[in-house]
C-alpha positions in Angstrom: -6.2 -24.9 -6.6 -8.0 -21.9 -4.1 -8.7 -18.3 -5.9 -9.0 -14.6 -4.2 -12.5 -15.3 -3.8 -11.8 -18.1 -1.6 -9.9 -16.6 1.1 -10.6 -12.6 0.4 -11.7 -10.5 3.3 -15.5 -9.6 2.3 -16.3 -6.6 4.4 -13.4 -4.1 3.3 -12.3 -1.4 5.5 -11.9 1.5 3.5 -10.3 4.9 3.7 -10.7 8.5 1.9 -7.7 10.8 0.1 -8.6 13.2 3.2 -8.6 11.2 6.5 -5.9 12.0 8.6 -2.8 10.2 9.2 -3.8 9.9 13.2 -7.2 8.5 12.4 -5.3 5.9 9.9 -2.8 4.8 12.6 -5.9 4.4 14.8 -7.9 2.4 12.3 -5.4 0.0 11.3 -4.8 -0.8 15.7 -7.8 -0.7 16.5 -8.8 -3.1 13.5 -6.0 -5.6 13.2 -5.4 -5.0 9.6 -2.3 -4.2 8.3 -3.1 -2.2 5.4 -6.4 0.0 4.2 -7.6 0.5 0.8 -7.8 4.5 -0.2 -10.5 5.5 -2.4 -11.6 8.8 -4.3 -14.6 10.6 -4.4 -16.3 8.2 -7.1 -15.8 4.9 -4.6 -12.6 4.2 -6.9 -9.9 2.7 -5.2 -6.8 5.1 -6.1 -3.9 4.1 -3.4 -3.5 2.0 -0.6 -1.7 2.9 3.1 0.0 0.0 5.0 2.0 -0.3 8.0 5.0 0.5 6.2 3.5 4.4 5.2 3.0 5.2 8.5 6.8 4.3 9.7 7.9 5.6 7.0 7.0 8.8 8.0 8.7 8.2 11.1 12.0 7.0 10.0 15.0 9.4 9.8 15.4 11.3 6.3 18.5 9.8 4.2 20.1 12.5 2.2 20.4 11.9 -1.0 24.3 11.3 -2.7 25.9 14.0 -4.4 29.3 14.3 -6.2 30.7 17.4 -7.3 32.5 17.4 -10.9 34.4 19.7 -12.0 31.3 22.7 -10.5 28.5 20.1 -11.4 26.3 19.0 -8.7 25.4 15.1 -9.7 23.2 13.1 -7.7 23.4 9.6 -7.3 19.3 9.0 -6.4 16.2 9.8 -8.6 15.2 13.5 -8.1 11.4 11.6 -8.4 12.2 9.2 -5.3 13.5 11.9 -2.8 10.8 14.1 -4.0 8.5 11.3 -3.0 10.1 10.0 0.2 9.8 13.6 1.4 6.4 13.9 0.6 5.2 11.4 2.7 7.8 12.0 5.3 5.5 15.2 6.2 2.1 14.0 4.9 -0.9 14.6 6.8 -3.5 12.9 4.8 -4.2 9.5 3.2 -3.7 11.0 0.1 -0.9 12.2 0.7 1.5 9.0 2.1 -0.8 6.0 0.4 1.1 3.7 -2.4 -0.1 4.2 -5.6 -0.1 3.2 -8.3 -2.2 -0.3 -6.6 -1.7 -4.0 -6.8 -4.5 -5.2 -7.3 -6.4 -9.3 -8.5 -9.5 -10.5 -9.9 -11.7 -12.6 -7.6 -10.1 -15.5 -9.7 -6.3 -15.3 -9.3 -5.0 -18.1 -8.0 -4.0 -17.9 -4.3 -0.2 -18.5 -5.7 -0.3 -16.2 -7.4 -0.8 -13.7 -5.5 1.7 -14.8 -3.2 4.1 -14.2 -5.5 2.9 -10.6 -6.1 2.9 -9.9 -2.1 6.8 -11.4 -2.5 8.1 -10.1 -5.3 6.3 -6.7 -5.1 6.9 -6.3 -1.2 3.2 -5.7 -0.3 1.1 -7.1 2.8 -2.3 -6.2 1.5 -3.8 -6.8 -2.1 -7.1 -5.4 -3.5 -9.4 -7.4 -5.1 -11.0 -5.8 -8.0 -14.1 -7.3 -10.5 -15.4 -5.1 -12.8 -13.1 -1.7 -11.9 -14.9 -2.4 -8.4 -13.9 -2.9 -5.0 -15.1 -6.6 -3.5 -12.6 -7.9 -1.3 -8.8 -7.4 0.0 -6.2 -10.2 0.7 -3.8 -9.9 3.5 -0.6 -12.4 4.3 -2.8 -13.7 6.9 -5.2 -14.8 4.4 -2.8 -16.2 2.5 -1.4 -18.1 5.6 -4.5 -18.9 6.8 -5.4 -20.7 3.4 -2.0 -23.2 4.4 -3.8 -24.2 7.2 -6.9 -25.4 5.7 
């Protein structure tokens, strides 16, 4: 059974938390990748920016549904969700728009488990960590390529 280490891309393109959104968009386009891990100053993976994070910045803002009940305003959506959506829409750097916490796998994780994670968590790229260190990344194209082999 193939594992993450068998299909992962080993030369991982990364960005820092202060990388501007415009640079991220150019990088994803130029390198033909769908996501890029975000590293802190110690080189630890702290988030990931995918195409969907960039797309979220350009969508229309959905005003939360509220009910006025006897003078009390009740929000039908969690305030944290609305706040997160606003931050992503106005964010200018990777640290402000990245998805977190990051879903990661180890080099020994079976490809079937990775495919399941991608489908269930709706993620397109998963960093591969070994003892907390980034050693690779797996995208949906890597999964599809493994099926063809």
